[in-house]
N, C-alpha and C positions, 0 to 999 in steps of 0.2 A: 820707335820714330813714327810720328803720325804726320802723313803727308797729304795736302790738299792739291787737287790738280783740277783746274778750272779751264774749260773749253767753251768756245763760242756757242757751237751747234751741236744737234744731237748727233750727227755722223762722225764728228771728231771725239765726242764722249764715247761713242760705241767702239771706235777703233782704238782708244786708249785702254777701255776695260777689256778688249779682247787681249790686248798685250800684257796687261797686268795679271790676268787669270784670277785667283783666288787670294790674293795677296792682301791680306787684312789691313795692312798698315795704310793703305792708300784709300781716299775718298776722292769721287771723282763728281763733280757737279758742273751744270751749265751756268755761265756768266753772262750769256747774251752777246749781241754783236755791237762793237763800238767801244770806245773808251770810257764813256760815261755809264753805260750799262754795266759793263765789266767791272768798274770801280764801285759801283752801288751794290752789285751783287756780291763781290768780293768783301767788301766791309760788312754787310748784312750777315753773311756766313761766318766770317771771323769773329764777329762780335757774339756770336752763340757757341763758339767752340774754339779751343786753343789747338794750334798745330804747331809742328817742329820745323816745316818747310811747306812753302806755298809755290806752286809750278803753274805758270800759263802756258797751255799747250794747244797746238793746233797746227792748220797748214797756213801757208803764206807764200807771197811773192818772193822771188830769189833776184837779187841784183847780178847783172850779167857779169861774168868772171869771178864772182864771190860766191855763188851757191846755185848749182844746176838743179834742174827739175829732178825730183825724186830724192835729194839729198836731204841732210838733217843739219840745222843750224842751232847751235847752243848759244844763248845770248852772253856777250862779255859785257854789253850794258844795254840797258833799255830805255830807248830815247823817244820821248815826245817831238816827233821832228817837225811836225808843222804848228807848234804852240807858240805863239809869237804874233808879230805884226809884219804886214808886207807896207812897205814905203816905196817912193820913187827910187831910192838908194840900194833897195833889195830887202831881203828878209832879215828881221831881228828877233833872236829867240827871246824867250822869257828870262833867260839868264841874263842875256845882254841887256835887256831892259830893267833889270833889277828887281823883278817881281816875284821870283822863285827859281825853281830848277825844272828843267826838262829831261833831267836823267835821274834814274834809280838804280843803285849799284847792285849787282846780282852778288850771291854767294859764291864768291870767286874759287874757292878750293872745291866746293861741289861741282861748279860748272865744269872744272878742269877735269874733274874724276868721270863725270857723266860723258863729256867729250871724248876721253880717252877710252871709256868703256864701249861707246858706240863705234868708235874705229876700231876697237879690238874684236868687236862683233862682225866686222866685215861690211858696216855701213859706212856710206860716203857721208862724214860727218866733219864740220868745222866750228869754230867760235867766231863770233863777231857781233858787232852791233846790230840789234834787231830794232827797227823803226816802228813806232805806233803813230799810225795817222787817221785823221777824222775822214779824209775821202782818199779811197783807194787810187794810186797813181794810174792814169791811163794815157800819157803822153811821154815821148822820149824826152822832151824837155824838162819835164817835171822829175823824171827818174835821174836825169843829170843833175839837176838842182839838189835833189836830196843826196845824191852820193857826194856832192861837193860839200854839202852843209856838215855830213857826217862822215868823215873820212873811214874807209873800210867797211861802210854799212852792207850787211849781208843779206837782210831780209825785211820784209816790210808786211805787217799785219796791222790790226785795229784795236785789240784789246790789252796787250801786255802792260803798257805803262799804267792803265787804271788798275788792274790786278797788282802790280808791283807797288803803286803809291799806296793802297790799302794795306797791304802786307807791311810796308815800310813803317806806315803810321803806327802800327801795333809792334813794332820791333821784331817782326818774324823775317827770317831769310827768304829770299824768292829767286827762282830761276825762270827762264822763259826757254821753251823748245818748241821749234818750228820746223815742219818738213815742207819741202817746196813743190808747189803745183803749178806754178807759171813764173814767167819772167816779169820783172817789175819794168814797165814802159807801156808801149800802145797795146790796147786790150784786144786780145785775140783769142776768143772763147774756143775756137776750134783746136788750138794749141795746148789748151791748158789740160793737165793730166792730174785731175782731182784723185782719182782711183788710185794712182800709183803713189800719191802723197799720203793717202789714207794708210795704204799698206806700209808705207814708211813710219807713219806715226804709230802704228801698232808695233812694227818691230823695235822702234824706239823705246816705246813703253815696256815691253818686254825686258830691254836690257836695264831699265830703271830698277826693277826688281833685284837685279844682281849686284848693282853698283851703289845703290843707297841704302 
């Protein structure tokens, strides 16, 4: 099985590589920050070589009550949460406008296996929708609007939908795995625990070698 893991930044890539050790089934590459950069990078890499599974991985914000700081979220759905239009009556998604889709399905059986493996390894892990946004949330109002828009939303990041769309276009199964560094809502950098999230990412990557 050949597995491609894409992270946004070098610190995430290094954490993943530490967790994977010398498992030659995995290739880890940088996708860049944001949906567009991630989609272009993923499409370029996948055009050059075939893989059996593509994983978008990294740290993320967790929605209150759904994903605590230091925990792991395995995407049950990968959702472009702010792709649509804002009107006087509220937000309408691309789906509602009839112009496409804002969701890419994950490899459900593999996602369940990974979630179970993480839990069995003693990590705080749960499955739930992971949102991809173009602008990271910085207010309580926006966090509440996103949670209402996508029931059960567990985490927010900026790359997953881009990676997933590129993989889906080529018929490759995809997963998204996020470890939580902060709470989605008002930005309080002093409360962020990036180091803990990177340690969780390393631990989660180690589990991947056992369950995939």
